[in-house]
N, C-alpha and C positions, 0 to 999 in steps of 0.2 A: 649673916649665915656663915657658919664655919666651913672649913674646907671639906670635911667629911660629909657634911649634909649636902653641900653643893655637888660633890661628886656623885653621891647617891641619887640626887634629883636628876642630874644629866643622864646617868645610866638608866634610870627608869624611863626617862623620856625617849631615849634611843631605843630601848627595848620595846616601848610602846609603838614607835614608828616601824620597827622591824616586823612586828606582828601584823600591823595594818597592811604593810606591803605584801606580806606573804598571803594574807587573805585576799587582797585585790588580785594578786597573781593567780591564786587558785580560782578565783571567780572568772578571770579572763580566760584561763585554760579551759574552764567549763564551757564558756561561751564559744571558744574556738572549736572545741570538740563537737558542740551542738551544730555550729556552722558547717564543719566538715561532714558531719552526718547528713545535713540537709543538702550540701553540694553533691555528695555521693548519691543521694536519693534523686536529686534533679538530673544528674548524669544518667542514672539508670532509666529515669522516665524519658529523657531525650533519646537515649539509645533505643528504647522501645518504640518511641515515636518515629525514629529514623529507620530502624531496621527490625521493627516488630513484624509479626506474621501478616497483619493486614496491609502494612506498607509494602513489604516485599512482594506480596501477591499483586497489589495494585501496580507496582512498577513493572512486574513481569508481563502483566496484561497490556500495559502501555507499550512495552517493547514489542510484543507480538503484533499489536495493532499497527505499529510503525514498520512492520516487516523485518524487524531485527530478531529473528528466531534464536540466534546464538546467545544474545544477551538475555532473552526471555528464559531460555533453558538454564542458563547459569543461575539466574535469580531464583527460579523454581527449585533447582537442586539445593541451593543455599537455604531456602525456606524449609524444605523437607528435612534437611540435616539439622537445622537449628530447632525447629518446632515440630517434631514428628507426630506429636499427639494432638496438635491443634487442628481445628476444623479447616483452617486455611491450607494446611498440609495436604489434606484429602483433596481439596479443590486443586491444589498445585499438581498433585499426581495425575488427576484427570486431565488437566490442561497440558501437562507435559506429554502424556500419552497421545493427546490429540495432535500436538505439534509433531511428534515423531511419526504418527500415521500420515500426516499431511506431507511431511518430507519424503517418506517412502513412496507415497503416491506420485509426488512431483518427480522423484528419481525414475520411477517406472515410466512416467510419461516422457521424460527426457530420453531414456533408452529406446522407447518405442519410436520417438521422433527421429533419433539417430539411425535406427534400423530402416525406417521409411526413406530417409535421405540416402542411405547407402544403397538401398534397392533402386531408388530412382536414378542414382548415379550409375549403377550397374546396367540398368535398362538403357540409359542415355549412351553409355559407352558401347553397348552392344549395337544400338542403332547407329552410332557414329562409325563404328567399324564397318558396317555394311555400306556406308556412304563413301568410304575412302577407296581411292584407286592407288595401287602401289606398283611402281616400276623399279626394278632393281638393276643397277649397273654392276654386273658381275666383276668387271675389271677393277673399278674403284671401290667396290663394296658399299656403295651408297644406294639407299632406297628412296626414291622420290615419291612423295605422297601428295596427291591432289584430290579434288572432289569429283565423284563420278558424274555429277550433273554439270560439270564445266562444259560450256558450249564449244563447238568446233568452228562453225562458220556463222558468226554473229558478232554483234557489238557486245563486249562484256568486260568485266573486271573480275579478277579471281586471285586466289592465294594458293601457294603451295610451299613445301619445304622438303629438305633432305634429312635423312636419318642414317647415322652410321654407328654401329655397335650399340644400337638401342637408344641413342640420344641425338638431340639436335644441336649439341654444343658447338660443333664446327660449321653448322649450316643454318643461317638465319632465315626467318620467315621472308618469303618473296612474294612480290605483287606483279600480276600481269594485266596489261590492257590490250584489247584487241579491237581494231576498227575494221569493219567489213562493209564493202559497198561495191558499186560498179564503176567508180572513178577514183583516181588518186587524190588523196588529201595532203600527203607528205607531212604527216603529223610531226610537230616539233616539241610540243609541250601539252600538258593536260591541266585543266582547271576543274576543280570539283566544288560544288556547292552542296553542303550538307545542312538542310534546314536554313538557318540564317548565317552560317559560317562558310567562308570561301577559302579554299586551299589552292595555291598555285604550285604545280610540279613542273618546274622549268628545266630546259635543256635535257630532255629525255631522249634516249637513243631508241628510235623505232626502226625495225627491220620491215622488209616488204616482200610480197610475192603475189602472183596472180595465176588464175587458171579459169578456163571456160567463161571468159568475159567478166569475171569477178576479181576483185583485188582485196587483199587484207594487209594491214599494217599492225605490227605488234611491238610491245616493249616488255622487258623482263628485268626487274630491279629489286634490290633489297628494300624491305620496309624500314624506313629511317625514322618514322614518326608514329609511334604506337598511339599517342593521344589523338592524332588525326584519324587513324584507322578506327579507333573506338568511337569517335564522333560519327564517322561515316556509317558504321554498323548499327548505331543506335538511333540515327536520324529517321524521321518519318518519310522525308523525301530527299533523294540524292540525285543531282543532275551532273553528269560527266560531260565535259566539253573537250573534244579533240581539236586543238589549235593547229591548223595547217599553215603552209606558207602564205596562202592568200585567203583561204576560207576556214570555216570551222564547222564541226558537226556536234550537236548535242543529243544525248539520250538519257532518259530517266532510268536509273539503276533499278532493275526489277527486284522485288522482294525476295524472289527465289535465289538471286545471286547474293544478296545480303545474307540470307539464311545460310547458304553454302559457305560463305566466308566466315560467318560466326562459328560454324562447325569446324572449319579449318583452324581457327584460332584455338578452339578447345582441344583439338587433336594436337596441335603444336605444343600447347602447355602440357598436355599429357606426356609428351616425349621430352619434357624438360625445358621448354621454351619459357623465357621470363619476359612478361609484359612490362 
């Protein structure tokens, strides 16, 4: 084969390969285009499956059933915006209106409950004011507040406090014990049993006086332990023991005295006392 013929043969062979490659490339491009179209279609189907009107409505209903109204409302609004003409959008509008009405009714109930609570507080304060006794020290400018039901000649435990310039900030809640009998006990300490819990109030200073064959011994001290006081006021049974030099005297704290002390704590807090 001469050189010219060989060159021509090689050229034709190469030309033939080039045409085949182009054809294969074109075929592959067609396949890629087809696959891309199918992928796009699948993505559209997946999007419809994930965020189509039926699925959005179902998710909103699930959120409402779970008590998550905020998520339910967001989902319903999204459904209506995306698919305004769909039947699910109509259902979404109805459901959204129902949620809004429920929330309005709940808010109305909440406001009514707050109003009742405020009225109950007003009545309680009015009742409390009628139960308080106020004695003002004109020199010091302090008003001492106690309960009107506090006994005079009896065994009792009570609370009182002082108010100056409308606040108790400089005057802590105070606790009084009174022992009343016909013979001296010379009380040195107090032990209190509130249900199953015992509190020992040691080294208390008691003062004493007597008249007409009767004696009374009393103490007046700052409330140091509010947890103890709260336990006493909430207990079903409270026994107070006055421990004397040789003997002791027990008395069961009457419910009337516990009730009066509870009211005194409320009054103290009303004037700024911090429990």
